[in-house]
Structure formats: C-alpha cells, structure tokens
C-alpha positions in Angstrom: 29.0 66.3 6.5 30.7 66.6 9.6 33.2 63.9 11.0 30.6 62.0 13.3 28.9 58.6 12.1 25.4 58.7 12.2 23.1 56.0 10.9 21.6 56.8 7.3 18.3 58.3 7.2 18.5 59.5 11.1 18.7 63.3 11.8 21.0 64.9 14.0 18.4 64.8 16.7 17.7 61.1 16.5 21.6 60.7 16.8 21.8 63.0 19.9 18.5 61.5 21.6 20.2 57.9 21.0 23.4 59.3 22.9 21.3 61.0 25.4 19.8 57.6 25.8 22.8 55.8 26.4 24.4 58.5 28.8 21.3 58.4 30.7 21.5 54.4 30.7 25.2 54.8 32.0 24.2 57.2 34.6 21.2 55.0 35.9 23.6 52.0 35.8 26.0 54.2 38.0 23.4 54.9 40.3 21.8 51.4 40.3 25.4 49.9 41.3 25.8 52.7 43.8 22.6 52.0 45.5 23.2 47.9 45.3 26.4 48.7 47.1 24.8 50.9 49.7 22.1 48.3 50.4 24.7 45.8 50.7 26.9 47.8 52.7 23.6 48.4 55.1 22.9 44.6 55.2 26.3 43.9 56.3 26.0 46.6 58.9 22.7 45.1 60.1 24.4 41.4 60.5 27.5 43.0 62.0 25.1 44.9 64.7 23.1 41.7 65.2 26.5 39.7 65.7 27.7 42.2 68.1 24.5 42.5 70.2 24.1 38.7 70.1 27.9 38.1 71.1 27.2 40.8 73.9 24.1 38.9 75.3 26.3 35.8 75.4 29.1 37.4 77.3 26.6 38.8 79.6 25.0 35.6 80.1 28.4 33.9 80.8 29.2 36.7 83.1 26.0 36.2 84.9 26.7 32.4 85.1 30.3 33.2 86.5 29.1 35.5 89.1 26.3 33.0 90.1 29.1 30.1 90.6 31.2 32.6 92.7 28.2 33.4 94.9 27.7 29.7 95.6 31.3 29.3 96.2 31.5 32.1 98.6 28.4 30.9 100.3 29.9 27.3 100.5 33.0 28.6 102.0 31.2 31.0 104.5 29.1 28.0 105.6 32.2 26.1 106.0 33.9 28.7 108.2 30.6 29.4 110.2 30.8 25.5 110.9 34.6 25.7 111.8 34.0 28.6 113.9 31.1 26.9 115.9 33.1 23.6 116.4 35.9 25.8 117.8 33.5 27.6 119.9 32.0 24.4 121.2 35.3 22.8 122.1 36.7 25.9 123.7 33.5 25.9 125.9 33.6 22.1 126.8 37.2 22.9 127.8 36.5 25.7 129.8 33.5 23.8 131.5 35.9 20.8 132.1 38.3 23.1 133.7 35.6 24.7 135.9 34.3 20.9 136.9 37.7 20.1 137.9 37.8 22.9 140.3 34.8 21.7 142.1 36.3 18.3 143.4 39.4 20.3 144.4 37.3 22.9 146.4 35.6 20.2 147.9 38.7 18.4 149.0 40.5 21.6 150.2 37.2 22.8 152.2 37.0 19.3 153.9 40.5 19.2 155.4 41.1 22.7 156.6 43.7 21.6 159.1 46.1 20.3 156.9 49.0 22.0 155.5 48.1 23.2 151.8 51.5 24.4 150.7 53.0 21.2 151.3 55.3 22.6 153.9 56.3 20.2 156.7 57.2 23.0 159.0 55.7 22.1 162.6 
C-alpha cells in the first residue's frame, strides 16, 4: 500500500471523505471566528457611535447652558449700565435745572435795580 495511514477496513474514499470533513470543519471554524470577530467589531462600533453621539449631546447641552448663562450676565450688565446712564442723566438734568433756577433770582435782582452799576466800577 501507499505510505498513508488508513484505518483498517476503510476504503480510500472513506479516508478522503473524513479528510474532506475535517478540512470543511476547519474552514467553517475559520469562517465562524471571522464572523464572530466581525460581529464583535460591529458591536464595538455601535458602542463607540453611541458614546460619540451621547458625549456630543452632552457637549451641546453644556454649550447651550454656557450660552444661557452668558446671555443672563449680558442682560444684567446692560441693565446695570442703563440704570447708571439714567442716574447720570437725572443728575445732569437736576444740575442744569439748579443752574437755570439760580439765574431767575439773579435776573430778578438785576432787573429790579436798573440804576446801579452792574460792572462794579466806581466811576462817577
């Protein structure tokens, strides 16, 4: 016989069928390992995508909160500046009214004594 070990009582066909079955099993095991690896990679990709999406949403929420706080701070500062401008305008108006009010007694005093020397000269 040839140098190949065959179980006794088995024909070369049975031996080849058994070898083909072993080879087929090995190929299927390889495909199964590849498929399991692909499924695991797909699961990792899904988890990564969800993580990126969720962290992106968290980042957007934090950004929106920071924008809201910045808008509130800006509104507060605008209100404070408006109030300061109103106070300054009010003080300026009061000072101008005081100045105009002081002219009235002076005008009355000057108009009541027309014969007096208004320049303070003593040239007679």
